[in-house]
C-alpha positions in Angstrom: -49.9 15.9 4.9 -51.0 18.3 1.7 -48.4 18.2 -1.3 -46.8 21.3 -2.9 -49.3 20.6 -6.1 -52.5 20.6 -4.6 -51.3 24.0 -2.1 -50.6 25.7 -5.5 -53.7 25.3 -6.8 -55.3 26.8 -3.5 -53.0 29.5 -3.8 -54.2 30.0 -7.9 -57.6 30.5 -6.2 -56.7 32.9 -3.8 -54.9 34.7 -6.2 -57.3 34.9 -8.9 -60.0 36.1 -6.1 -61.9 39.2 -6.4 -59.8 41.1 -3.6 -56.1 39.8 -5.3 -56.8 39.5 -8.5 -57.2 43.1 -10.0 -54.2 44.4 -7.8 -51.8 41.6 -8.7 -52.6 42.2 -12.6 -52.0 45.9 -11.6 -48.5 45.0 -10.0 -47.5 42.8 -13.1 -48.2 45.3 -15.6 -46.7 48.4 -13.8 -43.6 47.0 -12.6 -40.8 46.7 -14.6 -40.9 43.1 -16.6 -37.6 41.8 -14.5 -39.0 42.2 -11.5 -39.8 39.2 -9.3 -42.9 39.6 -7.4 -43.3 37.2 -4.2 -46.1 36.7 -1.6 -45.0 35.9 1.6 -46.9 35.7 5.0 -50.0 35.1 6.1 -52.1 34.6 3.4 -49.9 31.7 2.0 -49.7 30.2 5.8 -53.5 30.1 5.7 -54.1 28.7 2.9 -51.9 25.7 3.7 -53.4 25.5 7.5 -56.5 25.1 5.6 -55.3 22.8 3.2 -54.0 20.7 6.5 -56.6 21.2 8.5 -59.7 22.2 6.8 -60.2 25.9 8.2 -57.9 28.8 8.9 -57.3 32.1 10.0 -58.8 34.8 8.2 -56.7 36.2 5.9 -56.3 40.3 6.8 -53.8 41.7 4.2 -51.6 40.3 1.5 -47.8 40.7 1.9 -45.5 41.2 -1.2 -42.0 41.6 -1.7 -40.7 42.6 -4.9 -37.3 42.0 -6.2 -34.8 42.6 -9.2 -35.1 45.8 -9.7 -32.7 48.6 -10.4 -31.8 50.7 -7.4 -33.4 54.1 -6.9 -37.2 52.5 -8.0 -39.4 53.6 -5.6 -42.9 51.6 -5.3 -44.8 54.3 -4.3 -44.7 55.7 -8.0 -47.1 53.3 -9.1 -50.0 53.9 -6.8 -52.3 56.7 -6.9 -51.5 59.4 -3.6 -54.3 58.8 -1.8 -54.4 54.9 -1.9 -51.0 54.2 -0.1 -48.9 55.1 3.1 -45.5 54.4 4.3 -45.1 52.1 6.9 -42.6 52.0 10.2 -40.2 49.4 8.5 -39.5 50.8 5.4 -42.8 49.4 3.3 -45.6 50.5 1.7 -49.4 49.6 2.7 -51.3 49.8 -0.4 -55.1 50.0 -0.4 -56.2 49.0 -3.7 -59.6 50.4 -5.0 -62.5 48.2 -5.4 -61.0 45.5 -2.6 -60.9 44.8 1.0 -57.4 43.3 1.5 -54.7 46.1 2.0 -51.3 44.9 0.5 -48.1 45.2 2.2 -45.6 45.9 -0.3 -41.8 45.8 0.4 -38.6 45.7 -2.0 -36.6 43.0 -1.2 -33.4 45.2 -0.5 -35.6 46.8 2.0 -36.6 44.1 4.3 -35.0 44.9 7.7 -33.7 41.9 8.4 -31.8 41.4 5.3 -30.6 44.8 5.5 -29.6 44.8 9.1 -27.4 41.4 8.9 -26.0 42.6 5.5 -27.7 39.6 3.6 -28.1 40.1 -0.4 -31.3 40.5 -1.3 -32.4 37.1 -2.9 -35.1 34.2 -2.5 -32.7 32.0 -0.8 -31.7 35.0 1.9 -35.0 35.6 2.3 -36.4 32.6 3.1 -33.5 32.1 5.4 -34.6 35.5 7.3 -38.2 34.6 7.8 -38.7 34.5 11.5 -40.9 31.2 11.6 -40.9 28.1 10.3 -44.9 28.6 9.5 -44.5 31.2 7.7 -41.4 30.2 5.7 -43.4 29.8 2.1 -43.0 32.3 -0.5 -45.1 32.2 -3.8 -43.3 32.9 -6.5 -45.8 34.9 -8.6 -44.0 35.3 -12.1 -43.2 31.4 -12.4 -46.1 30.2 -10.2 -43.7 28.2 -7.8 -44.1 28.0 -4.3 -40.8 27.3 -2.1 -41.1 26.5 1.4 -39.0 25.5 4.0 -40.4 23.4 6.9 -43.4 25.7 6.5 -45.6 22.6 5.4 -45.0 20.2 8.0 -44.5 22.5 11.0 -48.2 23.8 9.8 -49.4 19.9 9.5 -48.2 19.7 13.6 -49.6 22.7 14.4 -46.0 23.9 15.9 -44.5 27.4 16.3 -40.8 27.3 16.0 -38.0 30.2 15.1 -36.7 29.6 11.7 -34.0 32.2 12.2 -32.1 34.0 15.2 -31.6 36.8 13.2 -33.8 38.8 15.0 -34.6 42.5 14.6 -35.1 43.1 18.3 -36.6 41.4 21.0 -39.8 43.8 21.5 -40.8 43.0 17.5 -40.0 39.3 18.2 -42.3 38.9 21.5 -44.9 40.9 19.7 -44.7 38.6 16.5 -44.7 35.5 18.6 -47.7 36.0 20.8 -49.8 37.5 17.7 -49.2 34.5 15.7 -49.9 31.9 18.7 -53.0 34.2 19.0 -54.0 33.7 15.1 -53.0 30.1 14.8 -53.6 28.2 18.2 -50.8 26.3 17.9 -48.2 24.7 20.3 -45.0 26.7 20.9 -41.3 25.1 20.1 -39.0 24.6 23.1 -37.0 28.0 22.0 -40.0 30.1 21.5 -41.3 29.1 24.8 -38.4 29.9 26.5 -37.7 33.2 24.5 -41.3 34.6 26.4 -40.5 32.8 29.6 -36.8 33.9 29.8 -36.4 36.8 27.7 -38.9 39.6 28.4 -38.1 42.5 30.8 -40.6 44.5 32.3 -39.5 47.2 29.9 -40.3 44.9 26.7 -43.7 43.8 28.2 -44.7 47.8 28.6 -43.6 47.9 25.2 -46.0 45.0 24.3 -49.2 45.9 26.4 -48.8 49.5 24.6 -48.7 48.4 20.9 -51.5 46.1 21.7 -54.1 48.6 23.1 -52.5 51.1 20.3 -53.4 48.4 17.2 -56.0 46.3 19.1 -59.3 46.5 20.8 -59.6 45.7 24.3 -61.1 42.3 23.9 -57.9 41.1 22.0 -55.6 43.0 24.1 -56.6 41.2 27.1 -56.8 37.8 25.0 -52.7 38.3 23.9 -51.5 39.4 27.6 -53.6 36.7 29.1 -52.3 34.2 26.8 -48.4 35.8 27.7 -49.3 35.2 31.2 -50.6 31.6 30.8 -47.5 30.7 28.9 -45.2 32.0 31.2 -47.0 30.7 34.2 -45.7 26.9 33.2 -43.0 25.8 35.4 -40.9 25.0 32.6 -41.0 23.3 28.8 -42.2 19.7 30.0 -44.6 21.3 32.3 -46.3 23.5 29.5 -46.4 20.2 27.0 -47.9 18.1 29.7 -50.5 20.9 30.5 -51.2 23.8 27.9 -54.4 22.8 26.1 -52.4 23.4 22.4 -50.4 21.2 23.2 -53.1 18.2 24.4 -55.5 18.3 21.3 -55.9 20.1 18.0 -56.9 24.0 18.3 -60.5 24.5 16.9 
């Protein structure tokens, strides 16, 4: 199992890469000095997957949470108008100049789970509110510190489990469960398996089909829906563990 020190070195290399170094420097110098800058999500997870297994999924964006800001601060104020757009969940998608990776930026008090459940916008609650254990890794850019909660262990055993039951809604949880399994090829925990098998109504499945078609090409949409059909086709979790390919051998 890779240790935090070696993973931190790998994260440093990511943050100093061509696509990330310039935009991150811009954020550091443009935000108030007391602002906390946290890198979360797939970029950190993919670094840990690569450290544990030698290769990992391609990073498609950088997720950033910003904390310790005075009320009323608008992150859009520091971006050129043609380089950002507001997202559905209250954040900003920023496309920096001369980089390939977009940055998804959210103020910590605006994180939908913290708002819905009235949790204080701090690092402890952020880690507690992240949906899956394989995503519960937060890199504090100011202090160069990696915080994680079962992320490294579950990445090493290729295992997707819920970190919290503080869901935004079933639709978004189903979407994220299937996309995460598709990206990683990891085995599902019993709770995630039964959520997909038992808690997805016809209406939610119709929602998933429509959002997959809107966001992804035909081939990826078919792969995601086929994976859903395959997973829910197992009789129970024991049957899934005994027969599912991701449970029998490491994903390639």
